[in-house]
C-alpha positions as CSV (number, residue, x, y, z in Angstrom):
1,M,5.6,29.8,-19.6
2,R,2.1,30.7,-20.9
3,F,3.3,34.2,-21.7
4,L,6.0,32.8,-23.9
5,I,3.5,30.6,-25.7
6,D,1.3,33.6,-26.3
7,F,4.2,35.9,-27.4
8,F,6.2,33.7,-29.7
9,P,4.1,34.1,-32.9
10,I,4.5,37.9,-32.8
11,L,8.2,37.5,-32.1
12,L,8.6,35.2,-35.1
13,F,6.5,37.5,-37.2
14,V,8.7,40.6,-36.3
15,A,11.9,38.6,-36.9
16,A,10.7,37.3,-40.3
17,Y,9.7,40.8,-41.3
18,K,13.1,42.2,-40.3
19,L,14.9,39.4,-42.2
20,Q,12.6,39.2,-45.2
21,D,9.3,41.0,-45.9
22,I,5.7,41.3,-44.8
23,Y,4.6,38.3,-46.9
24,T,7.2,36.0,-45.4
25,A,6.3,37.3,-42.0
26,T,2.6,36.7,-42.7
27,A,3.4,33.0,-43.6
28,V,5.5,32.7,-40.5
29,L,2.8,34.2,-38.3
30,M,0.2,31.7,-39.8
31,A,2.5,28.7,-39.1
32,A,3.4,30.0,-35.7
33,T,-0.2,30.5,-34.7
34,V,-1.2,27.0,-35.8
35,L,1.8,25.6,-33.8
36,Q,0.8,27.8,-30.8
37,T,-2.8,26.6,-31.0
38,G,-1.6,23.0,-31.1
39,I,0.6,23.5,-28.1
40,I,-2.2,25.2,-26.1
41,Y,-4.5,22.3,-27.0
42,G,-1.9,19.8,-26.1
43,I,-1.5,21.4,-22.6
44,D,-5.1,22.3,-21.8
45,R,-6.9,19.7,-24.0
46,K,-9.3,22.5,-25.1
47,L,-9.2,25.9,-26.7
48,Q,-10.8,29.1,-25.5
49,T,-13.1,30.9,-27.9
50,M,-10.5,33.8,-28.2
51,Q,-7.9,31.3,-29.3
52,K,-10.2,29.8,-31.9
53,V,-11.2,33.2,-33.2
54,T,-7.6,34.4,-33.4
55,L,-6.5,31.3,-35.3
56,V,-9.3,31.7,-37.8
57,L,-8.6,35.4,-38.3
58,V,-4.9,34.9,-38.7
59,L,-5.4,32.2,-41.3
60,V,-8.2,34.1,-43.2
61,F,-6.4,37.5,-43.2
62,G,-3.1,35.8,-43.8
63,V,-4.4,33.9,-46.9
64,L,-5.9,37.1,-48.2
65,T,-2.6,39.0,-47.7
66,L,-0.6,36.3,-49.5
67,V,-3.0,35.5,-52.3
68,L,-3.8,39.2,-53.1
69,Q,-0.3,40.4,-52.2
70,D,-1.9,43.1,-50.1
71,E,-0.4,43.8,-46.7
72,R,-3.4,45.8,-45.6
73,F,-5.3,42.5,-44.7
74,I,-2.7,41.3,-42.1
75,K,-2.3,44.9,-40.8
76,W,-6.1,45.2,-40.2
77,K,-6.6,41.7,-38.7
78,P,-6.0,42.9,-35.1
79,T,-8.5,45.8,-35.5
80,V,-11.1,43.3,-36.7
81,L,-10.4,40.9,-33.9
82,Y,-10.4,43.6,-31.1
83,A,-13.5,45.4,-32.5
84,S,-15.4,42.1,-32.8
85,M,-14.6,41.1,-29.3
86,G,-15.5,44.5,-27.9
87,I,-18.8,44.6,-29.9
88,V,-19.8,41.0,-28.8
89,L,-19.0,41.7,-25.1
90,G,-20.9,45.0,-25.2
91,A,-23.9,43.6,-27.2
92,A,-24.2,40.7,-24.9
93,L,-24.0,42.8,-21.7
94,W,-26.3,45.7,-22.8
95,G,-28.4,44.1,-25.5
96,W,-28.9,40.5,-24.4
97,K,-28.3,41.1,-20.6
98,K,-25.6,38.3,-20.6
99,N,-22.2,38.7,-19.2
100,F,-20.0,36.6,-21.5
101,L,-16.9,37.5,-19.5
102,Q,-18.5,36.0,-16.4
103,I,-19.8,33.0,-18.3
104,L,-16.3,32.3,-19.7
105,L,-14.3,33.0,-16.5
106,G,-16.9,32.6,-13.7
107,S,-15.7,29.0,-13.0
108,Q,-12.2,30.3,-12.4
109,L,-13.0,33.6,-10.5
110,T,-15.7,34.3,-7.9
111,L,-16.6,37.9,-8.0
112,P,-19.7,40.0,-7.2
113,T,-22.1,40.5,-10.1
114,A,-21.5,44.2,-10.1
115,V,-17.8,43.7,-10.4
116,W,-18.3,41.3,-13.3
117,G,-20.4,44.1,-14.9
118,R,-17.7,46.7,-14.4
119,L,-15.0,44.3,-15.5
120,T,-16.8,43.6,-18.7
121,V,-17.2,47.3,-19.4
122,I,-13.5,47.7,-18.9
123,W,-12.8,44.9,-21.3
124,V,-15.1,46.4,-23.9
125,G,-13.2,49.7,-23.6
126,Y,-9.9,48.0,-23.8
127,F,-10.8,46.0,-26.9
128,L,-12.2,49.1,-28.6
129,F,-9.1,51.1,-27.7
130,M,-6.8,48.4,-29.1
131,A,-8.9,48.2,-32.3
132,A,-8.7,52.0,-32.7
133,I,-5.0,52.3,-32.0
134,N,-4.1,49.4,-34.3
135,G,-6.4,50.9,-37.0
136,Y,-4.7,54.3,-36.6
137,V,-1.2,52.9,-36.9
138,A,-2.2,50.6,-39.8
139,A,-3.8,53.5,-41.7
140,Y,-1.3,56.3,-41.1
141,Y,2.1,54.7,-40.6
142,S,4.4,52.7,-42.7
143,T,4.4,48.9,-42.5
144,E,7.8,49.1,-40.7
145,D,6.3,51.3,-38.1
146,W,3.2,49.0,-37.8
147,V,5.4,46.0,-37.3
148,N,7.4,47.8,-34.6
149,F,4.1,48.8,-33.0
150,K,3.1,45.1,-32.9
151,L,6.2,44.3,-30.9
152,W,6.4,47.3,-28.6
153,G,2.6,47.7,-28.4
154,Y,2.5,44.6,-26.2
155,I,2.9,47.1,-23.3
156,F,-0.8,47.8,-23.6
157,P,-2.0,44.3,-22.8
158,V,0.6,43.9,-20.1
159,V,-0.5,47.2,-18.4
160,F,-4.1,46.2,-18.9
161,I,-3.7,42.8,-17.3
162,I,-1.7,44.2,-14.3
163,G,-4.4,46.9,-13.8
164,Q,-7.2,44.3,-14.1
165,G,-5.4,42.1,-11.6
166,L,-5.1,45.0,-9.1
167,Y,-8.7,45.9,-9.6
168,I,-10.1,42.4,-8.9
169,A,-7.6,41.4,-6.2
170,R,-9.6,43.1,-3.5
171,Y,-12.7,41.0,-4.5
172,I,-11.1,37.6,-4.5
173,K,-11.7,35.7,-1.3
174,D,-8.8,33.8,0.4
175,D,-10.2,30.3,0.6
176,S,-7.2,29.1,2.7
177,N,-8.4,30.9,5.8
178,G,-11.9,29.4,5.4
179,A,-10.4,25.9,5.1
180,E,-8.4,26.3,8.3
181,K,-11.5,27.5,10.2
182,S,-13.5,24.4,9.2
């Protein structure tokens, strides 16, 4: 269910682009992201930092796209988002000696400190890769190609999440065995 909630703004964006144009698609993306954020808040009664940042960037870059009638803004929004997240995670880990990924997810996952460090480096690499690939497609391909990339490019996060799950699975302790031994 959560995957559908995460995916529906991009599906609506692509559909609106195919039926109309990039400006209609941008307005649809903005509305869908507001709705998505409301649904997530309704379910969880809170928003993660990434959800808040995504909402703000979609609205800011969307408004710039619509007001200035310049599609480059919405096309570069993912690059700004991914690069920002990669830079913040990297700066926190190497500059401030804080592991934001562990701070954000540590209450949900118990992993060794070294694994949290490697996981954060992997996330930094992923975010910077996604920023670079979106920037490349936005700069060198047509808007039609970029929109198609937004849809089919979802393979990258799916592969990343599966790979990450496989990586951390060996470090997650099975609490059910411990509960039975007590």
